[in-house]
N, C-alpha and C positions, 0 to 999 in steps of 0.2 A: 504494500500500500504506500502511495506517495503521501507522506505525512506533511508535505509542504502545501499541497493543494487540496487534499482530501483528508480530513481529520475526524477521528472517532474517539470519544471518551465514554467508557461505560463502567458501571460498578454499582455497588450498594451504597448510596449516598446518605441514607438514614435521615431524610428531611421530610417528614410527613406534613401534610396540610400547607404545602407551598405551591403557589400558582406559577408555573414556569413560563406561561405565556405573558403574564403581567409583571412577574418578578416581585410578587407580594406574598406575605405570609398571612394565614388566617388569624383572626383576632384571638383565638384560643391557643395559638402556638406558644411554645416555651420561648423564653428570651434567647437562649443559646441556639436553639433551632432556627430562630428568625435571623440571627446574625450569620449563622453558617449558610443559610439559604441565600441571603442577600450577597454574601461574599462570593459564593459559587456562581450565582446569576451574573454578577458583574464580570467575573473572569470569563464566563462563557460568551458574554456579549463582546468583550474585547477580542476574543478569538474568533468571533463570527459564527458561533455554534448555536444550535437550537435543540430543544428537547421535545419529543412528540410521543413519548411512551406513557400512556395513561390507562387507567382502569375504569371501566364503567361502573364498577361496584363501589370502590373506595374513593374514586375521584383522583387519586394520586398514588403512584407506586414508589417504592424506595429504590428499586433497581431501575436505573435511568440510562438512557443512551443519548449522548449529545453528538451531533454531527453538523457539518457545514455544507451539505449537498442534498439533493432531492431524491436521488434514486435509492430510496430505502423503504423497505416494507417490514412491518412487525406483525407476526402471526401468533395469536393467542390460542388458536384451536389445536391444542397439543394433548395427546393421550398421556395421562399421569397415573402412577400407581397408587398414590395417596392424595387426599384432598389438600390442595396447596394453601399456604397462608394468604390472607387477603391482600397484604402489601407486597408479597413476593410471588406474584403469578409467573409461572413458566412461560417463556415466549421465545420465538426464534426470529432473529433479525437478519434479513438478507440485504447485503450491500452490493450494488452493481457499479463497478468502476470501469472506466475505459482501460483497455489492455495497453500496457506500455512495455515495450521490449526492454529487457535488462540484460546486461552482459554478465552471464553466470561465471565467466572465467576472469572477471576483473580482479585486480589486486586489492587486498584489504590492508590499509595502512594502520599502524598502531605504534605507540611509543613503548619501547622496551625499557621499563624502569629498572629492571635488574642490572642493566648495563649502563645506568645513568652515572654521570660525573657529579656526585653529590657534593664534593668539595668545591667544584666550580659553581654549583647552584647556591651553596651556602655563602661563598664569597660574593657572589653577585647580589644576593639579597641583603647581606649585612652591610655592604658598601653603598647601597642605594640610600638616598636622602629621603626619608619618610616624613620629614617635617611638613612638607606640602600636603600630605594626606591627612595628618593629624589636625592641621589648621583649616582644612576644607569644611565649609558649612553646607555645601550642596551634596546630597546623597548620590545623585547620578554622576557628578563629577568625581567624587571619591571612588566610586566603583570603576569608573573609566580609568583612573590612575592605577588600579590594580592590574592593568594589562602588563605591568612590569613583571609580575609573577609568571604570567603565561610566557612572556618573552624569555625569561630565565629558564623555564622548563624546556622550551624549544631549543635553547642554546646548549643545555646540559644533558638532555635525554635524547638518545638517537631514535630515529624513526625506522621501523622495520615494516616489511610487507609480506603478506601471505597470498599466494595465488590459489584461488579456488580450483579444486579439481573437478573435472567433468564426470568423474566416477563417484558412485555412492561410497559412503564411509566404510561399508562392510566389504568392499571389493579388496581382495588380496592382491599382492604384487604379481603373483603368478597369473591371476585372472586378467589383470590389466595387460600383461605381456601377451597372453593368448589372444586377447581382443585386437591388439595392435598387429599381431602376425596374421590373424584372420583377415583383417581389413587390407593388409598389404597384399596377400595372395589373391584376394578378390579383385583388387585393382589390376594385378598382373593378368588374371584370367580374362578380365574385360578387354584388355588391350591385345592379348596374344591368343586367347582361346585354346591354350594348351591344356591337355588333360592333367598334366602334372600339377599345374597350379590349382585346378579344380579339386583334385584329390587332397591337396594340402589344405585348401580352404575348407573342404568338408570335414576333414579330420580335426581341424581346430574348432569348427562349430560344435562337434560332438564333445570335444574336450572342454569347451566353454560351458556347455550345458551341464556337464558333470561337476565342474568346478564351482559353478554358481550354487548348486544344491549344497555342496560341501561348505562353501563360505557362509551361506545363510545359516546353516546348522551351527557352525562355529560361532557366528555372531550372536545368535539367540542364546546359545549355551553360555557365552561370556556374560551376557546381560543377566541371565538367571543366576549365575554363580556369584556375580558382583552386586546383586540387588541390595544387600544390606550395607555394603561398604561404599558403593558408588551409585547413588540413586539418580544423579544427573544423567548417567549413562543410560539408564532405563527410559527417562523422559525424552531424551533425544531420539 
C-alpha cells in the first residue's frame, strides 16, 4: 500500500458516544473520553482521513477504520460462532487501490549501527554548540536544530544495502542452482532444438520438483521445532 497517497488507520479506539462526522462528543460522555475523541478527530482531519464505520444498533463502534479515499466497503453480514459485543461487531473491510508496479528486487538500505564510529559520533555531539537550542523559544525551530543529531549519525554510521531475492525464503541453495540450470538449458533448447538440451532441461525439472517437496518439508519442520524459541519465524 502506498502510504503517501492512500492511508488507512484502524484499531480499537475505545471512544464511545463520539460523532465522527461532526467531531463532537455526547453530553453524557466522560471528560477523558471527550478529550481523547477531540484529539483523534483533529489528527484525522489534519491527515485528511474520515471514519465511516458505524453500527445501526449502538450508533457508534469502538473498532474504527479511518481512510482518505472512497473505494472502501464495510461488510457486517458475517457468520459468527458466538453473539458479538454491541460495540465490537465483526466486519470485513475491502480496500480497492490502483495497482502500482514495484521493483521486488530493489535494494533495501539501512544503517549498520554495529559498525558505527561511536567515538566520532560522541565527539561530534559534544563539540557542537547547544546554547542556541537551549535559548530557543520556538518549539518548531528547536526541533529543526536537532537535525545536527541526524547529520552526526549519517556521518558516523555506515549505510548498508540488502538486495531482495526473487526466490522465497525457504528455497535452498541447491534448488536455486537447479532452477538456474533448468532455465539455461531451456534457452539453449529454444535456440538449437537439440535433444541433449531437452533431456537436460527435463531432468532438472524433475529434480526441481523433488527438491521443492524436500525444502518445504525442511522449512515447516524448522518452524515447528523452533516454535517456542523463535516465534517470529512462525509468523513470517
